[in-house]
C-alpha positions in Angstrom: 0.0 0.0 0.0 2.9 2.3 -0.7 1.9 5.8 -1.4 -1.5 5.5 0.3 -2.3 7.5 3.3 -3.5 5.9 6.5 -6.9 7.1 7.6 -6.6 9.4 10.6 -9.2 7.3 12.4 -6.9 4.2 12.4 -4.9 3.2 15.4 -1.8 4.1 13.4 -3.2 7.5 12.6 -3.7 8.3 16.3 -0.3 7.0 17.2 1.3 9.0 14.4 -0.5 12.2 15.4 0.4 11.8 19.0 4.1 11.2 18.3 4.1 14.1 15.8 2.5 16.4 18.5 5.2 15.2 21.0 8.0 15.9 18.6 6.6 19.3 17.7 6.2 20.3 21.3 9.7 19.1 22.2 11.2 21.0 19.3 9.2 24.1 20.1 10.2 24.0 23.8 13.8 23.3 23.0 14.0 26.1 20.5 12.7 28.7 23.0 14.2 27.3 26.2 16.2 29.2 28.7 19.1 27.4 30.4 16.9 25.9 33.1 14.3 24.6 30.7 17.0 23.3 28.4 18.5 21.3 31.3 15.1 19.9 32.1 14.6 18.8 28.5 18.1 17.3 28.5 17.6 15.4 31.7 14.0 14.2 31.2 13.1 14.2 27.5 16.4 13.4 25.8 16.9 10.0 27.5 13.3 9.0 26.6 13.9 9.9 22.9 17.2 8.1 22.8 15.6 5.0 24.5 12.8 5.0 21.9 15.2 5.3 19.0 17.4 2.5 20.4 14.3 0.2 20.8 13.2 1.0 17.2 16.7 0.3 15.8 17.0 -2.9 17.9 14.1 -4.3 15.8 16.4 -3.8 12.7 19.5 -5.5 14.0 21.0 -8.0 11.5 20.5 -11.7 11.9 23.3 -14.3 11.7 23.3 -14.0 7.9 23.6 -10.2 7.9 20.0 -9.5 7.0 17.7 -7.0 8.7 15.3 -8.7 11.1 12.8 -5.9 10.9 12.4 -4.9 7.3 9.8 -6.7 5.3 11.3 -9.6 3.5 11.7 -9.6 -0.2 10.6 -12.5 -2.3 13.2 -15.0 -0.9 15.4 -12.9 1.4 15.4 -10.0 3.9 17.1 -6.7 3.2 20.8 -6.5 3.7 22.1 -4.3 6.5 22.4 -1.5 7.0 18.7 -1.2 6.2 16.8 2.1 5.6 16.0 2.4 9.3 19.7 2.5 10.3 20.7 4.6 7.3 18.0 7.2 8.0 19.0 7.4 11.7 22.6 7.8 10.7 22.0 10.5 8.1 19.6 12.5 10.4 21.8 12.3 13.5 25.4 12.0 12.4 25.8 13.3 8.8 26.0 17.0 9.8 28.4 16.0 12.6 30.7 14.2 10.0 30.5 17.2 7.6 31.6 19.5 10.4 34.9 17.6 11.0 
């Protein structure tokens, strides 16, 4: 069903909206935070976000044959790693860091 949108009344739609609201709120608060609020975000919210990302990526760890456990299998094989989940996380989190060096 690639390219189709999920109805907002679906369970996924509610989860997606809730997470998007959380990320937007966190981004907004972080962008306008004074030192005290920034420390609060760093101590409370950042570990939660890191934990969630680690859990999501754990689902995509390679099996003993080097194939992603989480990505939908192709006809006769799973995707090779690094899969899109790992590549996306790396590009979003570390690419600018690598470019700055």
